[in-house]
C-alpha positions in Angstrom: 163.6 133.4 109.4 164.4 131.9 106.0 168.0 130.9 105.2 169.1 131.7 101.7 171.6 129.8 99.6 172.9 131.9 97.0 173.7 129.4 94.1 172.9 131.8 91.3 175.3 131.9 88.4 176.0 135.3 86.7 174.9 134.0 83.2 174.0 137.4 81.7 175.5 140.9 81.6 173.7 143.3 83.9 172.0 145.1 80.9 170.7 141.7 79.6 169.5 140.0 82.7 166.0 138.6 81.8 164.7 138.3 85.3 165.4 139.0 89.0 166.6 135.9 90.4 166.0 135.1 94.2 168.2 132.4 95.7 167.0 129.2 97.1 166.4 128.8 100.8 165.3 126.7 103.8 162.6 127.0 106.6 161.8 124.8 109.6 158.1 123.8 110.2 156.1 121.4 112.1 152.9 119.3 111.5 150.3 120.8 113.7 147.3 118.6 112.7 146.4 115.9 110.1 143.1 115.1 108.2 141.7 112.7 105.8 138.6 112.9 103.7 136.0 109.9 103.0 136.1 108.8 99.4 132.8 110.5 98.7 133.1 113.9 100.3 135.9 116.5 100.4 135.4 117.6 104.0 138.1 115.9 106.1 138.3 114.7 109.8 141.3 114.8 112.2 143.7 111.9 112.4 147.0 111.2 114.2 148.8 109.9 111.1 148.6 109.7 107.3 149.9 106.9 105.2 151.0 108.4 101.8 151.7 106.4 98.7 152.5 107.7 95.2 148.6 108.0 94.7 148.3 110.2 97.8 146.3 109.3 100.8 144.8 105.9 100.3 141.0 106.1 100.2 140.9 109.9 100.4 138.6 112.1 98.3 141.6 113.4 96.2 143.6 110.2 96.0 144.9 108.9 92.7 147.5 109.2 90.1 145.2 111.0 87.9 142.1 113.2 88.2 139.4 114.6 86.0 139.7 118.2 84.9 137.3 120.8 86.0 136.8 124.5 86.1 140.4 125.2 87.0 141.5 123.7 83.6 139.4 125.5 81.0 141.9 124.5 78.3 140.6 120.9 78.5 137.0 119.7 78.1 135.6 119.1 81.6 136.2 115.6 82.7 139.5 115.1 80.8 141.8 112.7 82.6 145.0 114.4 83.7 147.8 114.0 86.2 146.7 114.5 89.8 148.8 117.3 91.2 146.1 118.0 93.8 146.7 115.0 96.1 147.1 117.0 99.2 145.7 120.3 100.6 148.0 122.2 102.9 146.9 125.1 105.2 148.1 127.5 107.9 146.0 128.6 111.1 147.1 132.2 110.8 145.9 132.5 107.2 142.5 130.8 108.1 142.2 133.3 110.9 142.5 136.1 108.5 139.9 134.6 106.3 137.5 134.1 109.1 137.9 137.7 110.2 137.2 139.0 106.7 133.9 136.8 106.7 133.1 138.0 110.2 133.3 134.4 111.5 134.7 133.2 114.9 136.9 130.5 113.1 137.3 128.4 109.9 138.4 124.9 110.6 140.8 123.1 108.2 138.5 120.2 107.9 135.6 122.5 106.5 137.7 123.3 103.4 139.1 119.7 102.9 142.6 120.3 104.3 144.8 117.3 104.9 147.8 119.1 106.6 147.9 122.1 109.0 151.4 123.3 109.1 152.9 125.9 111.6 156.1 127.8 111.4 156.0 129.0 107.7 155.2 132.7 107.3 152.8 133.4 104.5 152.4 129.7 103.7 150.2 130.3 100.7 152.9 132.3 99.0 155.4 129.4 98.9 156.4 128.9 95.2 155.7 125.9 93.1 158.4 123.4 93.4 158.9 123.9 97.0 159.8 120.6 98.7 158.6 119.5 102.2 161.0 116.9 103.7 159.4 115.4 106.7 161.6 113.9 109.5 160.1 110.4 109.0 161.3 110.2 105.5 158.2 111.5 103.4 158.8 114.2 100.8 155.8 116.3 99.4 156.2 118.7 96.5 154.2 122.0 96.1 152.3 122.4 92.9 150.5 125.8 93.4 148.3 127.9 95.4 144.9 126.3 96.1 142.4 128.6 94.6 139.4 129.2 96.9 136.2 128.1 95.4 132.4 128.3 96.0 132.1 124.6 97.1 134.5 125.2 99.9 132.7 128.6 100.7 129.4 126.7 101.0 131.0 124.2 103.4 132.3 127.0 105.6 128.9 128.8 105.6 127.0 125.6 106.6 129.5 124.6 109.3 129.6 128.2 110.7 125.9 128.3 110.6 125.8 131.4 108.6 122.3 132.6 108.0 122.7 132.8 104.2 124.7 130.0 102.8 124.8 131.3 99.3 126.3 134.6 100.6 129.0 132.7 102.5 129.7 130.6 99.3 130.2 133.8 97.3 132.2 135.5 100.1 134.7 132.9 100.7 136.6 133.1 97.3 137.2 136.8 97.8 138.2 136.6 101.4 140.5 133.6 100.9 142.3 134.7 97.8 146.0 133.8 98.2 145.3 132.6 101.8 143.6 129.2 101.2 146.9 127.3 101.3 148.6 125.0 98.8 148.0 121.9 96.8 150.8 119.3 96.7 151.7 115.8 95.6 153.7 112.9 97.1 157.2 112.6 95.7 158.5 110.1 98.3 155.9 108.0 100.1 155.8 107.0 103.8 153.9 108.0 107.0 153.4 111.4 108.6 152.5 112.1 112.1 151.2 115.0 114.1 154.0 117.0 115.6 156.6 115.8 113.0 159.3 118.3 112.0 159.5 119.5 108.4 162.4 121.0 106.5 161.0 123.3 103.9 163.2 123.9 100.8 162.2 126.8 98.8 163.6 126.7 95.2 165.4 129.4 93.4 162.7 131.8 92.1 162.5 134.3 89.2 160.0 136.4 87.2 160.2 135.5 83.5 160.0 138.5 81.3 160.8 137.6 77.6 
C-alpha cells in the first residue's frame, strides 16, 4: 500500500483552489528481470545486470543523451534531434498478462516489446505519474518521463513471436489492447549498476490536475 506524505501547503482559499492536489508517497518494489537490446534492434534479451550511465544502457538500442523525433512528436519535423527521455522501458507482468488476455494470447514476454526492466510490487505500474523516482538499493536512480504509448512496431513483434496467423492483425490489435498498460519510459538520473532481485524505493511525487 502506498504511504502518503502530506506536505501540501494551503496556498489558496477553498473557493479559489485551482486543482485537486494529491500528496506525495512511497512504494516498495523489486527488480524481477532485466533486459538489453542490441544496437540494431529494439527487441531485448535477458541479462543478470544492467550498467547504466547518463546515456542509458551502453550499446542498447535506445541509448544516448539525445534521440531523433518520430511520430510521438508531431510538433517537430521527423528526425529532429531532441533530448532522449526514452532511455529505459519499464513493464509489469500483471499488466502484460491483461494485454495478452485481450489479444487471446498465452503470454506476452517483456523482451518482445523491448522492455529493459520488469518490476514487481507496484500496483498499476503504467499509471505512475511523470516525475516518479525509482531509487535502487545499489545506488542507481531512474526518473519516469511518461507512459509508453503502444505502437504497431511492438504489436508486430508480439504477433511474430506469438506465432499469430495474421501479423498485421496483431500489429493493429496491440495498440488498442495495451493502451495504458504498456509500462513507462524513463531516463537515468544517477548512474550505476542494477541487478535482478534488487529492492527499489518508488517515490511518487505530489500530483495535481491543472485547470486554469
